[in-house]
C-alpha positions as protocol buffer text, in pm:
chain_id: "A"
residue {
  index: 1
  type: UNK
  ca { x: 10755 y: 8751 z: 4818 }
}
residue {
  index: 2
  type: UNK
  ca { x: 10714 y: 9111 z: 4711 }
}
residue {
  index: 3
  type: UNK
  ca { x: 10952 y: 9338 z: 4903 }
}
residue {
  index: 4
  type: UNK
  ca { x: 10729 y: 9645 z: 4878 }
}
residue {
  index: 5
  type: UNK
  ca { x: 10433 y: 9453 z: 5025 }
}
residue {
  index: 6
  type: UNK
  ca { x: 10653 y: 9325 z: 5308 }
}
residue {
  index: 7
  type: UNK
  ca { x: 10779 y: 9675 z: 5380 }
}
residue {
  index: 8
  type: UNK
  ca { x: 10422 y: 9805 z: 5381 }
}
residue {
  index: 9
  type: UNK
  ca { x: 10312 y: 9526 z: 5618 }
}
residue {
  index: 10
  type: UNK
  ca { x: 10600 y: 9602 z: 5856 }
}
residue {
  index: 11
  type: UNK
  ca { x: 10505 y: 9973 z: 5858 }
}
residue {
  index: 12
  type: UNK
  ca { x: 10141 y: 9888 z: 5922 }
}
residue {
  index: 13
  type: UNK
  ca { x: 10233 y: 9653 z: 6207 }
}
residue {
  index: 14
  type: UNK
  ca { x: 10462 y: 9912 z: 6362 }
}
residue {
  index: 15
  type: UNK
  ca { x: 10192 y: 10179 z: 6341 }
}
residue {
  index: 16
  type: UNK
  ca { x: 9934 y: 9947 z: 6501 }
}
residue {
  index: 17
  type: UNK
  ca { x: 10177 y: 9840 z: 6773 }
}
residue {
  index: 18
  type: UNK
  ca { x: 10277 y: 10202 z: 6840 }
}
residue {
  index: 19
  type: UNK
  ca { x: 9912 y: 10307 z: 6868 }
}
residue {
  index: 20
  type: UNK
  ca { x: 9835 y: 10025 z: 7111 }
}
residue {
  index: 21
  type: UNK
  ca { x: 10144 y: 10093 z: 7317 }
}
residue {
  index: 22
  type: UNK
  ca { x: 10071 y: 10468 z: 7323 }
}
residue {
  index: 23
  type: UNK
  ca { x: 9733 y: 10388 z: 7480 }
}
residue {
  index: 24
  type: UNK
  ca { x: 9901 y: 10176 z: 7749 }
}
residue {
  index: 25
  type: UNK
  ca { x: 10169 y: 10435 z: 7826 }
}
residue {
  index: 26
  type: UNK
  ca { x: 9922 y: 10724 z: 7834 }
}
residue {
  index: 27
  type: UNK
  ca { x: 9690 y: 10524 z: 8057 }
}
residue {
  index: 28
  type: UNK
  ca { x: 9981 y: 10460 z: 8291 }
}
residue {
  index: 29
  type: UNK
  ca { x: 10079 y: 10830 z: 8270 }
}
residue {
  index: 30
  type: UNK
  ca { x: 10401 y: 10773 z: 8468 }
}
residue {
  index: 31
  type: UNK
  ca { x: 10474 y: 11143 z: 8522 }
}
residue {
  index: 32
  type: UNK
  ca { x: 10115 y: 11267 z: 8543 }
}
residue {
  index: 33
  type: UNK
  ca { x: 10160 y: 11474 z: 8228 }
}
residue {
  index: 34
  type: UNK
  ca { x: 9854 y: 11352 z: 8040 }
}
residue {
  index: 35
  type: UNK
  ca { x: 9635 y: 11414 z: 8345 }
}
residue {
  index: 36
  type: UNK
  ca { x: 9788 y: 11762 z: 8359 }
}
residue {
  index: 37
  type: UNK
  ca { x: 9674 y: 11840 z: 8004 }
}
residue {
  index: 38
  type: UNK
  ca { x: 9980 y: 11742 z: 7800 }
}
residue {
  index: 39
  type: UNK
  ca { x: 9923 y: 11629 z: 7441 }
}
residue {
  index: 40
  type: UNK
  ca { x: 9871 y: 11259 z: 7380 }
}
residue {
  index: 41
  type: UNK
  ca { x: 10211 y: 11231 z: 7210 }
}
residue {
  index: 42
  type: UNK
  ca { x: 10395 y: 11354 z: 7522 }
}
residue {
  index: 43
  type: UNK
  ca { x: 10541 y: 11008 z: 7591 }
}
residue {
  index: 44
  type: UNK
  ca { x: 10621 y: 10922 z: 7227 }
}
residue {
  index: 45
  type: UNK
  ca { x: 10994 y: 10904 z: 7297 }
}
residue {
  index: 46
  type: UNK
  ca { x: 10929 y: 10656 z: 7581 }
}
residue {
  index: 47
  type: UNK
  ca { x: 10682 y: 10461 z: 7367 }
}
residue {
  index: 48
  type: UNK
  ca { x: 10947 y: 10439 z: 7093 }
}
residue {
  index: 49
  type: UNK
  ca { x: 11201 y: 10302 z: 7343 }
}
residue {
  index: 50
  type: UNK
  ca { x: 10952 y: 10045 z: 7474 }
}
residue {
  index: 51
  type: UNK
  ca { x: 10856 y: 9926 z: 7127 }
}
residue {
  index: 52
  type: UNK
  ca { x: 11224 y: 9891 z: 7041 }
}
residue {
  index: 53
  type: UNK
  ca { x: 11269 y: 9682 z: 7355 }
}
residue {
  index: 54
  type: UNK
  ca { x: 10973 y: 9464 z: 7254 }
}
residue {
  index: 55
  type: UNK
  ca { x: 11103 y: 9409 z: 6901 }
}
residue {
  index: 56
  type: UNK
  ca { x: 11448 y: 9329 z: 7041 }
}
residue {
  index: 57
  type: UNK
  ca { x: 11294 y: 9082 z: 7287 }
}
residue {
  index: 58
  type: UNK
  ca { x: 11426 y: 9252 z: 7599 }
}
residue {
  index: 59
  type: UNK
  ca { x: 11333 y: 9096 z: 7931 }
}
residue {
  index: 60
  type: UNK
  ca { x: 11078 y: 9251 z: 8164 }
}
residue {
  index: 61
  type: UNK
  ca { x: 11357 y: 9366 z: 8397 }
}
residue {
  index: 62
  type: UNK
  ca { x: 11556 y: 9518 z: 8111 }
}
residue {
  index: 63
  type: UNK
  ca { x: 11246 y: 9702 z: 7996 }
}
residue {
  index: 64
  type: UNK
  ca { x: 11167 y: 9821 z: 8349 }
}
residue {
  index: 65
  type: UNK
  ca { x: 11523 y: 9949 z: 8393 }
}
residue {
  index: 66
  type: UNK
  ca { x: 11504 y: 10130 z: 8059 }
}
residue {
  index: 67
  type: UNK
  ca { x: 11170 y: 10292 z: 8148 }
}
residue {
  index: 68
  type: UNK
  ca { x: 11303 y: 10412 z: 8484 }
}
residue {
  index: 69
  type: UNK
  ca { x: 11616 y: 10546 z: 8313 }
}
residue {
  index: 70
  type: UNK
  ca { x: 11411 y: 10732 z: 8050 }
}
residue {
  index: 71
  type: UNK
  ca { x: 11173 y: 10877 z: 8307 }
}
residue {
  index: 72
  type: UNK
  ca { x: 11462 y: 11002 z: 8518 }
}
residue {
  index: 73
  type: UNK
  ca { x: 11679 y: 11139 z: 8240 }
}
residue {
  index: 74
  type: UNK
  ca { x: 11422 y: 11255 z: 7985 }
}
residue {
  index: 75
  type: UNK
  ca { x: 11135 y: 11364 z: 8206 }
}
residue {
  index: 76
  type: UNK
  ca { x: 11330 y: 11452 z: 8520 }
}
residue {
  index: 77
  type: UNK
  ca { x: 11143 y: 11226 z: 8760 }
}
residue {
  index: 78
  type: UNK
  ca { x: 11323 y: 11164 z: 9088 }
}
residue {
  index: 79
  type: UNK
  ca { x: 11490 y: 10841 z: 9187 }
}
residue {
  index: 80
  type: UNK
  ca { x: 11229 y: 10613 z: 9345 }
}
residue {
  index: 81
  type: UNK
  ca { x: 11431 y: 10591 z: 9665 }
}
residue {
  index: 82
  type: UNK
  ca { x: 11354 y: 10959 z: 9729 }
}
residue {
  index: 83
  type: UNK
  ca { x: 10978 y: 10932 z: 9663 }
}
residue {
  index: 84
  type: UNK
  ca { x: 10748 y: 10918 z: 9965 }
}
residue {
  index: 85
  type: UNK
  ca { x: 10457 y: 10682 z: 10018 }
}
residue {
  index: 86
  type: UNK
  ca { x: 10190 y: 10642 z: 9892 }
}
residue {
  index: 87
  type: UNK
  ca { x: 10329 y: 10790 z: 9566 }
}
residue {
  index: 88
  type: UNK
  ca { x: 10611 y: 10538 z: 9542 }
}
residue {
  index: 89
  type: UNK
  ca { x: 10377 y: 10240 z: 9572 }
}
residue {
  index: 90
  type: UNK
  ca { x: 10128 y: 10395 z: 9329 }
}
residue {
  index: 91
  type: UNK
  ca { x: 10406 y: 10456 z: 9076 }
}
residue {
  index: 92
  type: UNK
  ca { x: 10544 y: 10102 z: 9112 }
}
residue {
  index: 93
  type: UNK
  ca { x: 10193 y: 9956 z: 9072 }
}
residue {
  index: 94
  type: UNK
  ca { x: 10132 y: 10160 z: 8757 }
}
residue {
  index: 95
  type: UNK
  ca { x: 10468 y: 10054 z: 8614 }
}
residue {
  index: 96
  type: UNK
  ca { x: 10390 y: 9688 z: 8687 }
}
residue {
  index: 97
  type: UNK
  ca { x: 10049 y: 9730 z: 8523 }
}
residue {
  index: 98
  type: UNK
  ca { x: 10213 y: 9878 z: 8213 }
}
residue {
  index: 99
  type: UNK
  ca { x: 10466 y: 9595 z: 8196 }
}
residue {
  index: 100
  type: UNK
  ca { x: 10188 y: 9338 z: 8242 }
}
residue {
  index: 101
  type: UNK
  ca { x: 9995 y: 9493 z: 7952 }
}
residue {
  index: 102
  type: UNK
  ca { x: 10308 y: 9491 z: 7735 }
}
residue {
  index: 103
  type: UNK
  ca { x: 10372 y: 9124 z: 7813 }
}
residue {
  index: 104
  type: UNK
  ca { x: 10010 y: 9027 z: 7751 }
}
residue {
  index: 105
  type: UNK
  ca { x: 9990 y: 9212 z: 7421 }
}
residue {
  index: 106
  type: UNK
  ca { x: 10335 y: 9161 z: 7270 }
}
residue {
  index: 107
  type: UNK
  ca { x: 10497 y: 8849 z: 7422 }
}
């Protein structure tokens, strides 16, 4: 096995996975930033965390907890317990949709 080819394949796989995952995260738009005109790389730090969770075979719950943590601490979203309906339900549904897409595509 040629190490440089393997390294190249790993980079290509990561890039493809990152692109796919970016589409899922941006479609979910957990903070409404993309809809508000933010650049498409706005959630790159979150996408990086999710892809790391995928590659490290984290559970759905671990990934959900990490996403909520990142949204709260990096993007300043409020704790879900303080969010009113129907926004809370809409957010939870979008998060579940994102996690379902991740599971379907990567697990």
